[in-house]
N, C-alpha and C positions, 0 to 999 in steps of 0.2 A: 422137190419138199419130199425128205425121204419118204422111207414106207409105214406101215404102224409098227410093223416088231420094232424101230430103232425108239417109238415112244419112251418117255421116263416119267419121273413121276419127284414131286415137289419131296423132298425131305430135311429142309429145314430153313429158316428164313433168320437170318442174321441183319435188320434194318433193310439196306440195299443190295446186301450181298444172298444171292438165294443159292440152295447145294440142288443138282437134282439127280436122283439116282436111276441109272440103265442097268437092262438087264444082262450085259456082256460086255463088255472091255471095247469088242467091235463096236460096238453101238454109237458107242457114247461122240460127241461130233468134235471136231478141231478148234481149236484155240482161234477167238473172234469168230465164230457163227454164230446165226443166232435161233437162240432156242423162245416159241411164244406158249404164253400161258395165260390161263384167264384165274381171278380174284373172284373172291365170291361175288356173285349179282351178275356174275360175267365180263367184265372189265378189262378188255385187253390187258396183259404185261410183255412188251418187250426186254429177253433176256438175252446179252452176251458173253459167252463164253470166255472166263478172264484164266483159267488151270486147273488140269485135272485131281483130282484125289483118288488115294485108293486106286482099285483098280476098274470101278464102273461110277463112279461120281463126277461130277462136272459141277463145279464155282462158279458161277455166273454175275455179273454183274449186271442189278436191273437197272433199265433208261427209264423209268418212271417211279412210280410210287408204288411200292414192296404193301399197301393197307390193304387187309383181308384176304393177302393169299393164305390157303390153306396148306396143311400138312395132305400129301397126299395129290395136291392137285397135278393134272393134267398137263406132261410138256412137252412137248412134239418141236424136234429140231427141221430147220428149214434149209437146211443141207447149203447152206452159202454167208457169207458175210453180211451187215447190212447194207439196204440198199438204200439209199432216198428219189423219189423222182426232180429230173432235171429236164431242163427248157425252156422257151421264151414263157410258157405259161406262167410260172414262180416268178414273174418280175409282179410286182407289185403285192405280192404275198407274203404272208410271216408264216413260217412252219418251226415245227420242234426238232428235238434231235434225231427223230426217225424219219423227217420231213413230212407227217400230218401237220395239214392246216391248223392253225388258232385262232385265225383273223377271224373267224364264222361267217365267212365267204362262201361255203358249201367246198367239194373237193378239187382239187386240181385235176384239170382234163389235162394228163401228157401220160403215153406210154413208155417214155425215157425214164432209164433207171440206170442210177452209177454207183457203185461201192467207195462207201467214204472213207476206205485202208486201202493204202496203194503200195505197192514195193517201189523203192527209188533205184532198186539195182541193174534194172533193166532201164532205165533211161538216159540215151546216148548224148553227149551233150558233143554241137559241132565247132571245133574247136576255132575253125574260120571267125563262127558268130563272135566269137568271146574275142580274138587277137582285135577283131574289126567293129566291136561295138562299138556303136555312137550313142551318146548321151543324150535323151529328151528333156528338157527340163517339163515340170508343170507347174505353171503357176496359179497361186493361190489365191492370191487379191490381197492375204495377208499379211501385212509390212512386216512382223519381226522374221515369219518365216522365211519368206522370198530372200531377205536381205543377207538373213544368217545359215536359212538352213532351207535352203534350194530343194524340193522336191522333186526328184530322177524318174521317170519310169522305171519300171522296176525296182527297183527301192523299198528298203524298206525300211520306216520313219517310227521310232518307240515314243509317244507321249507317256513321258514319267513323274510319278509325283504321289504324295499323299489321301488324305481321304480330304474332300471336298475345295481341292483347288480348282477344279473345272476342267478338270480329262475328256467329257462327256459332252461340254458346252462346245470345247475347243475342235472335239470331232466330230460337232457335228455341223461347226461354220464350214469345215473343213469338204463337207462331203457335200454342201450346198453350193458352195462357190465353184467346185471341182465340175458339179455334175451338172448346176446352171449355165457353167461357161463353158465348158469344153464339151457338153451331152455326152457323157460320157457314161457307162454303165456300172456299176457296184452292189459288190454285197454286204450285207452289215452281219457280222455276228455278236451275239451278246452273250457271253459265257460267266456267268457266274453275276452278272450286275442286278440292281433293285429291280423289280416289275413294276413299279413308278418310272423308274429312266423310259422301260422299253415302250411302255404305254405312250410316256410324253412323247419320247420319239417317232414313232410312227404316226401321232398326228400332226407332227409337227412336219415331218416330208408329205401330210396331205396337203398341210396349209402351205407349203412352198411348191406345191404342184408340182415333186421330183419324183411322186413313191413309185410311181408308173418306168422309172429308169432303176428301181432297187430291189434285190432280194434279200428277204431280212431272212436270219433262221436264230432263236432264241434255247436258251439250255438257263433259266434263272435261279436267282437264290435261292427258292424254296424248293427247289428238282434235286433231287438225288446226286451225288458229284457224278455217276457216269454218264448222265445227261450233259454238267458242266462240264467235263470232261473234251466229251464225243463231238458237242456244237462246232467248237472249234475246226473238228475234221469237216464236220458238214458242209460248214460253209467255205471253207477249200475247195472243195469239193465242187459246189457250186460255182465259186469262178474259175475253176480249172473246166469246167463246159462251156462258159464264156468264152475261154481262151482258145479252145479250141476251135469257137469260129469267128477264130482269127478278130479278136475284138480287146483292146485294152479294157482292163478290169480294173478298179477300183477295192482294194479288199480292206474293211475295217473290222479290228475286233476291239472287245472292249469288253473283256477286260481279260488281258492273257495273261495274267497272277495268275487270273481265279481259276483259268487250266492247269495251270502247275498247282494250283493250290486243289483243285481237286484229284488229279493224279495221287498227291499224296494222302489225299484221303480214303483214296480205295488202297493204296499198298500198305497204309495200317489199316484199314478191315480185312485184308487177305493173309494178313498176318505175316509182312514184310521188316522184316528189320531193319529201319529206317539208317539215313547213311548217318556221319557225324556231324552233318550239318542239323539236324531232324530233320530235313527231306529225306522223299521218297529215293531209294539206291539207283531208281532208272532216271531221276531228272534231266541228267544231260541228254539221253538215249531220245526220251520223250519231246524234249522243247524240239531236238535236231531233227526228229521227224515230221514235226507240225511246220517249221519252220522253212526246211530244203523241199517242202511243196511250194512255195513262194517264187515260184522262178519264171524267165521269159524264158521264150521261145520265138523260132521267128514267124512271123505275123501278129503275135498275141503278146500281152505283158499283164504282168500282176502286181501293180504295185502297192504294196500292203499300212498300213497308218496303224500301229497298236496302242490302246493306250496300259499304260505299266504299272498297277499299283505298287505303289512301296508303303509295305509296312512301318507303321511306327516314321517314316520318312528317312527308312535306313537304307542309304543308294549303298551299299556294302554286303547287303542279305544275296545271300548263297543262290536264289531262284533269280531275283534281279540281274544280278553280274552274270547267270546265263544269256539271261535273255538277251541282255547288251549285248553281248559276243555276236549276235545277228544281224543286227541293228547297224546301216548306216548312219542315219543322223539318231541321237538320243537328245530331245528337250525336255529338260527339268523344268517343271513346273514348282516354285518357289512362295512358301508361304509366305515369308517378306513379304513379296509383291504383291501377294492378295494383300494385305492388312495395310500397305502405301494405295490400293485398289489403282495397281497396274493391272490390265485386261489387254494383252492374254500374260500373266504373271509368269511368264520363261524369265529362266536364268541364264545370262547368255555366258556367265563364266562356268557354270558348272554342267553346261549344253559341248555339243558338240557334231560337227557336220563333217564326213571323210568326201561330200559333195561342193565342201566349199575348195574349190581348185580352179585356179586360171584354165586349166587345158576343159573344165569344164563349164564352168560359169563364164566365163570374158575375162581378163586382166581388169578392166576399168571396176566391173562389181566386184571382184575378186580385192582391188584395191581399197574401194569406198569399206568394205567390210572386217576389213584389218584394221582400217585406220579407226572404225566403229570400235570392234570391240579393245585397241589400243588405252581408249578415250576410259572405255569403261572401268579396265585396269585399273587406270591411275586415278579413277575417281573412285573407288572401292578406297583407296589408300588416303584419297583429300576425307572420305567422307567420318571415316574415325576420327583426324585431327579435327574435322569442325565441329564435331558433338561433345569435344573436349575446349574447345580455345575460341570456337566461331568462324563464321567462313568472314569477319572482315577480317582478321589474322592473318590468313593467308597472302602470299604473293600475290602478282597482279594478273602473273599470267598464270600461276594454278587455279587463281579465282574464276579467270574466263573460262580454262580449260574445264572445274568446276560447273560452271553454270551452260556451258554447252552440252557436257553429258546428260545434265537435268532435261536442259528442254528435246535431248535426243531419247530421250527414256519416254518422256511424254508424247513425242511424237510418234513410235513405235505400239503405243496403248492405239484404239480398235472398237468404233463401235461396233459389232455383232449384229447381221442381219438378226441370226437366233436370242439373239439377247436382248433385243428392241421390249419387251415387256418387262425388263429389269432392270435398262440402261433407259428407257425413255426418247435415245435419238436411234435415229432412223441407222444401219447397216448401211458401209459401205465397201465397194468392192476396188481397192487403189490397187494399179495394175504394177509388175516393175518396174518398169520406169519413171513411175511418178515417185515410188519409194527411195528410191539409187537418188533420182536429183532432190528431193526432199530431206535427205539424209548427208547429202553432199554438201546441200548449201547451209546445214549447221555444224558440219564438220568447219565450211571453209572459214568462217565466221560474218557471212552474210544475212545470216538473222541475230545477231548478237544484242540488237535496239527492240528486238520483242519480247516480250514478257513471257515464264518459262509456262506459265500459266493457259496461255492462248493455246501451246499445242498439246495439252490435253485432251485425247478422246476426241481427234477430229483427222480428218479421210487424207487431202492433199496436203501441203506444203502451204498453197494458197491460201487455204483459208487460213491460215494463223494470223495473217496480218489484216484477216477482217475487222 
């Protein structure tokens, strides 16, 4: 901590933006350094320096509420950037953006701390590791994902969709299945999501008995933009700690769009001129700084699954497009699928995956996936015709393909463990082999005699014949 001479005074508070004046220019803390102050009544407030004004004023972003912060309040620089507690003691705990516990379980007993901001310029990549990299598939037990969007250790997958399309439920099921089946470790960062969702998520993890293998951090919707923005960095810092312990880490962020949105709010509050698209001029660099820290190294990997909210279901939104450029797989959730009761509501024709490659998943899996996509593409054409003239007017071959596509669509629905309370059906984990067997049987016509409703919300293909 710096000496008393460098103490400053609060001279302006504009919502989450706080100006702190120091006695001379040399005393002003560097950008991203932390300043501590207190509101009336003694409540501590953490500030982070965002820019320098005039000669001796630091403009700061508050990482908590500035309610009752008074003019002339004492502000003490800490001489370092924001650091959070790390260590195995963080498992099963819920912390806020500055690493303070918010789960009413007392203090976190760890002396280890790590800065949430790191420079990527000094990271040296091993070229041999890049050339000889082996892809390790991560089975999720969710038919649609394992078939068309295979997860690879160290990859980045986006779950993309507008409001109320099931992004959080899908991510919750992925956490349950992967942590439960693979006995892995997980970090969950809640950026700008609803308080209710965070509360439900925590108690769902407790109920499923996986909370002891999960670290959680939240910057929720009611918090200032500084907290919602930096919580993504807090989350990735926890994941990097586990990676340094030579562990394979699953990193979930819900929602990465809210992280970008918080950055836009901060940019506006700091008086920066927005870009032509209306977002902050630093959009690309902010997303890049975050995404580039999700990387694998020898001994440990970080596999990221990111929920991406799409404003007004517009996939061409500049922030969404910027996030897309870093993702290996993009699963687009469809409102139309939700209305038809197809869960998970992933649209296979709008979605894509660079992991759908015979060199990664094998020739058999690749061929089955391509045949399924081909059938769906033809089904979309036929569906429009059927809406006009009816299914009876189709040729025999087209009608057969149309019916197989509907059976395939129904078969790739699935009861989720975390949605048992909504569906009334017991959740099921379906292995990749079972998924490929079922899809192959439908495509090849071996299930033509079975009614399409028998395939809806089942596990393996054998259940359709019951």
